[in-house]
C-alpha positions in Angstrom: -98.2 -139.0 -156.6 -96.1 -138.9 -159.7 -92.4 -139.8 -159.3 -89.5 -137.5 -160.1 -86.2 -138.7 -160.7 -83.9 -136.4 -158.9 -80.5 -135.8 -160.3 -78.9 -135.5 -157.1 -75.4 -137.2 -156.7 -74.2 -137.5 -153.3 -70.5 -136.8 -154.0 -71.5 -133.7 -155.9 -72.9 -132.3 -152.8 -70.1 -133.6 -150.4 -66.4 -133.4 -150.5 -63.7 -135.8 -149.0 -65.2 -135.2 -145.7 -68.3 -137.2 -146.6 -70.9 -135.0 -145.6 -69.3 -131.5 -145.0 -68.3 -129.3 -147.6 -64.6 -128.8 -148.1 -64.6 -125.2 -146.6 -66.7 -126.5 -143.7 -64.4 -129.3 -143.0 -61.4 -127.0 -143.3 -62.8 -124.5 -140.9 -64.1 -127.0 -138.4 -60.6 -128.6 -138.4 -58.7 -125.3 -137.7 -61.2 -124.1 -135.0 -60.7 -127.6 -133.2 -56.8 -127.0 -133.6 -57.1 -123.4 -132.4 -58.7 -124.3 -129.0 -57.2 -122.8 -125.9 -55.2 -125.8 -124.9 -53.2 -124.9 -122.2 -49.3 -126.1 -122.2 -45.9 -124.8 -121.3 -44.1 -126.9 -123.7 -42.3 -124.4 -125.9 -42.5 -126.5 -129.3 -46.3 -126.8 -128.6 -46.8 -123.1 -128.1 -44.7 -122.6 -131.1 -46.9 -125.0 -133.2 -50.0 -123.5 -132.1 -48.7 -119.9 -133.0 -47.5 -121.5 -136.5 -51.0 -122.9 -136.8 -52.8 -119.7 -136.2 -50.5 -118.0 -138.7 -51.4 -120.7 -141.4 -47.9 -122.2 -141.6 -49.0 -125.7 -141.3 -45.7 -127.2 -142.4 -43.8 -125.5 -139.5 -46.7 -126.3 -137.3 -46.1 -130.0 -137.9 -42.4 -129.8 -137.1 -42.9 -128.1 -133.9 -45.5 -130.4 -132.9 -43.4 -133.5 -133.6 -40.7 -132.0 -131.3 -43.1 -131.4 -128.5 -43.5 -133.7 -125.7 -46.9 -132.5 -124.6 -49.4 -135.5 -125.0 -51.8 -133.5 -127.3 -49.1 -132.6 -129.8 -49.4 -135.8 -131.6 -53.0 -135.2 -132.2 -52.4 -131.7 -133.5 -49.5 -133.0 -135.8 -51.9 -135.6 -137.2 -54.5 -133.0 -137.8 -52.1 -130.6 -139.3 -50.9 -133.4 -141.5 -54.4 -134.0 -142.7 -54.7 -130.2 -143.5 -51.6 -130.4 -145.7 -53.1 -133.2 -147.6 -50.6 -135.9 -146.2 -53.3 -138.6 -145.8 -50.9 -141.5 -145.2 -48.8 -139.7 -142.6 -51.8 -138.4 -140.9 -53.4 -141.6 -140.7 -50.3 -143.1 -139.0 -50.4 -140.4 -136.5 -54.2 -140.6 -135.8 -53.7 -144.5 -135.3 -50.9 -143.7 -132.8 -53.3 -141.3 -130.9 -55.9 -144.0 -130.8 -53.3 -146.5 -129.4 -52.3 -144.1 -126.7 -55.9 -142.7 -126.2 -55.1 -139.2 -127.5 -58.5 -137.7 -128.0 -59.4 -141.1 -129.1 -63.0 -140.3 -130.5 -61.7 -137.6 -132.6 -58.8 -139.6 -133.8 -61.3 -142.4 -134.8 -63.6 -139.9 -136.7 -60.6 -138.4 -138.4 -59.3 -141.7 -139.5 -62.7 -142.4 -140.8 -62.7 -139.6 -143.0 -59.1 -140.4 -144.2 -60.2 -143.9 -145.0 -63.0 -142.4 -147.2 -60.8 -140.1 -148.8 -58.6 -143.1 -149.7 -61.4 -145.0 -151.2 -62.0 -147.5 -148.4 -65.7 -146.8 -147.2 -66.1 -150.1 -145.5 -63.0 -149.3 -143.1 -64.4 -145.6 -142.7 -67.7 -147.2 -141.4 -65.9 -149.2 -138.9 -63.9 -146.3 -137.6 -67.0 -144.3 -137.3 -68.9 -147.0 -135.6 -65.8 -147.3 -132.9 -66.0 -143.5 -132.4 -69.6 -144.0 -131.8 -69.2 -146.9 -129.1 -67.1 -144.4 -127.2 -69.3 -141.3 -127.6 -72.8 -142.3 -128.8 -73.7 -138.5 -129.2 -70.5 -137.6 -131.3 -72.3 -135.3 -133.8 -69.5 -135.5 -136.5 -69.3 -139.4 -136.4 -73.3 -139.6 -136.6 -73.5 -137.3 -139.4 -70.6 -139.2 -141.1 -72.4 -142.4 -140.8 -75.4 -141.1 -142.0 -73.5 -139.9 -145.3 -71.8 -143.3 -145.5 -75.3 -144.9 -145.4 -76.7 -142.4 -148.0 -73.8 -143.0 -150.4 -74.5 -146.8 -150.1 -78.1 -146.4 -150.9 -79.2 -147.4 -147.3 -81.8 -144.5 -146.9 -83.5 -145.8 -143.9 -80.4 -146.2 -142.0 -79.0 -142.6 -143.2 -82.5 -141.3 -142.0 -82.0 -142.5 -138.4 -78.6 -141.0 -138.3 -79.8 -137.7 -139.7 -82.8 -137.5 -137.2 -80.6 -138.1 -134.3 -78.2 -135.3 -135.5 -81.1 -132.9 -135.8 -82.4 -134.0 -132.2 -79.0 -133.0 -130.9 -78.5 -130.1 -132.8 -81.8 -128.5 -134.2 -80.5 -125.6 -135.6 -78.0 -127.1 -137.9 -79.0 -126.5 -141.7 -76.5 -129.2 -142.8 -78.5 -131.9 -140.9 -81.8 -130.7 -142.4 -80.3 -130.3 -146.0 -79.3 -134.0 -145.6 -82.9 -135.2 -144.2 -84.3 -133.4 -147.1 -82.0 -135.4 -149.6 -83.3 -138.6 -147.9 -86.8 -137.7 -148.2 -86.5 -137.2 -151.9 -84.8 -140.5 -152.2 -87.7 -142.2 -150.3 -90.3 -140.2 -152.4 -91.4 -138.7 -149.1 -92.3 -135.2 -151.1 -94.6 -134.0 -148.6 -92.1 -134.3 -145.5 -89.6 -133.0 -147.9 -91.6 -129.8 -148.6 -92.2 -129.3 -144.7 -88.4 -128.6 -144.4 -88.7 -125.8 -147.1 -88.2 -123.0 -144.7 -85.2 -124.7 -142.9 -83.0 -125.4 -145.7 -79.9 -123.8 -147.1 -81.9 -122.1 -149.9 -78.6 -120.3 -151.2 -77.3 -123.7 -152.3 -78.5 -124.1 -156.0 -78.7 -127.7 -155.9 -80.9 -127.8 -152.6 -82.9 -125.0 -154.1 -83.6 -126.6 -157.4 -84.5 -129.9 -155.7 -87.0 -128.0 -153.5 -88.5 -126.2 -156.4 -89.1 -129.8 -158.0 -90.8 -130.8 -154.8 -92.9 -127.7 -155.0 -94.1 -128.9 -158.3 -94.9 -132.4 -157.3 -96.7 -131.2 -154.2 -98.7 -128.4 -155.9 -97.1 -125.8 -154.0 -96.4 -123.5 -157.2 -96.5 -120.0 -156.0 -95.2 -120.8 -152.5 -92.1 -122.5 -154.1 -91.5 -119.5 -156.4 -91.7 -117.2 -153.5 -88.7 -119.0 -151.7 -86.2 -118.0 -154.4 -83.6 -115.6 -153.5 -83.2 -112.8 -156.1 -79.5 -113.2 -156.3 -79.9 -117.0 -157.4 -82.8 -116.3 -159.6 -80.5 -114.0 -161.5 -77.5 -116.0 -161.6 -78.6 -119.8 -161.9 -80.3 -121.1 -165.2 -81.8 -124.2 -163.4 -83.2 -122.3 -160.5 -84.7 -119.6 -163.2 -86.3 -122.3 -165.2 -87.9 -124.1 -162.4 -89.3 -120.6 -161.1 -90.8 -119.8 -164.4 -92.3 -123.1 -164.6 -93.8 -122.8 -161.2 -95.2 -119.4 -161.8 -96.9 -120.5 -164.9 -98.5 -123.6 -163.3 -99.6 -121.4 -160.3 -101.3 -118.9 -162.8 -98.8 -116.0 -162.4 -97.8 -116.2 -166.3 -97.5 -112.6 -166.5 -94.5 -112.8 -164.4 -93.4 -116.1 -165.9 -93.3 -114.3 -169.4 -91.3 -111.6 -168.0 -88.7 -113.7 -166.5 -88.6 -115.9 -169.6 -88.1 -112.9 -172.0 -85.3 -111.3 -169.9 -83.6 -115.0 -170.4 -84.1 -115.1 -174.2 -80.9 -115.1 -176.2 -80.8 -114.7 -180.1 -79.4 -118.3 -180.4 -81.9 -119.8 -177.9 -85.0 -119.0 -179.9 -87.6 -119.8 -176.9 -87.7 -120.5 -173.4 -90.2 -123.1 -171.9 -92.8 -121.8 -169.6 -94.4 -125.3 -168.7 -93.9 -128.9 -170.0 -95.4 -132.3 -169.3 -93.8 -135.4 -169.9 -97.0 -137.5 -169.7 -97.1 -140.1 -172.5 -100.7 -139.2 -173.9 -100.8 -135.5 -172.7 -97.2 -134.4 -173.2 -96.5 -130.9 -174.2 -94.2 -128.2 -174.2 -95.6 -124.5 -173.7 -93.0 -121.8 -174.5 -92.2 -118.1 -175.4 -90.3 -116.5 -178.2 -89.2 -113.0 -178.4 -92.7 -112.1 -179.8 -95.1 -115.1 -179.3 -96.3 -117.9 -177.5 -96.6 -121.5 -178.8 -97.8 -125.1 -177.8 -96.2 -128.2 -179.1 -97.8 -131.5 -178.3 -95.6 -134.7 -177.7 -97.6 -136.5 -180.4 -96.9 -134.1 -183.0 -93.8 -132.2 -182.1 -93.1 -130.6 -185.5 -96.3 -128.6 -185.1 -96.3 -125.3 -183.2 -99.8 -124.3 -182.1 -99.8 -120.4 -181.9 -101.1 -118.9 -178.4 -102.0 -115.3 -177.3 -101.6 -114.0 -173.9 -104.3 -111.5 -172.7 -105.5 -110.2 -169.4 -108.3 -112.8 -169.5 -106.0 -115.7 -169.9 -104.6 -117.5 -172.9 -106.1 -118.2 -176.3 -105.1 -121.2 -178.0 -107.1 -122.9 -180.9 -110.0 -120.7 -180.2 -110.2 -121.5 -176.8 -109.6 -118.9 -173.9 -108.2 -120.4 -170.8 -107.7 -118.8 -167.6 -104.1 -118.7 -166.6 -104.7 -120.6 -163.2 -106.3 -123.6 -165.5 -103.5 -123.6 -168.0 -101.5 -126.7 -167.2 -104.3 -128.9 -167.1 -105.8 -127.5 -170.3 -102.7 -127.8 -172.3 -102.5 -131.5 -171.4 -106.3 -132.0 -172.6 -105.6 -130.0 -175.7 -102.8 -132.3 -176.6 -104.6 -135.5 -175.6 -107.1 -134.5 -178.2 -104.8 -133.8 -181.0 
């Protein structure tokens, strides 16, 4: 099976939470803080109210005045939400020392350490959290992401598989497993996750479309593309056009490509191959099709689309056989 270099950068997909998006991390933090924790401490109650109103600065002050044991954790988490990492780190360390929500505090210390550029320290905190609570999902996922970021795909795989076992419904965990499969060149396994991924994420979707090309699932891949992303995202649209061409639905591919044509662009690629001997580009302009072979890039060979297929150099090629035949034509040039 041919190898494809996926341009998937871990840090482009995750934020400071090392595995959750910034929005997900923020929502999870607030959801945790807004839990119905019972206390008659007036300052704690006032801090919770300020928190619910989105006034984090005021919440911190109230939590600092509170004598309720959990107030220190809420103070630390609120400081973290405010971006005051150093102060939050100190507060979470105090929570660990006093055994206040120790697992959650260690997990937060792991995230903060990663944010501050200390991945080894982050790993140690996450491991400590898992010693206390082996099935702590957030720490498992975080540890998987640290392993991914370090290039240790086999370890990342183990963490993600455990996450999925504990929460089979999470698309985040399946997305992460999918990315590991790509790095391990396990494209068939990656394709099996197709219907379970976050397909409204353009990076995940574009990568899945590349997997569809590698595994020969051309039309199946094209059928998974949400119409909104097809209209808005150029990378998704380009890959969809290529899959449609390779899958034999050249008419639809040309329709999509022509809708994408701009006066300054000149042409849109319908199919391509980087093979050293059979490399080619097959493209459409506003009023014609053409083939260019890698060996003679300056020459454009005219092509004509008909109901029976594509006519190139006196050959009539059925649309379903086009990709293979284009390579053969260029190999003979």
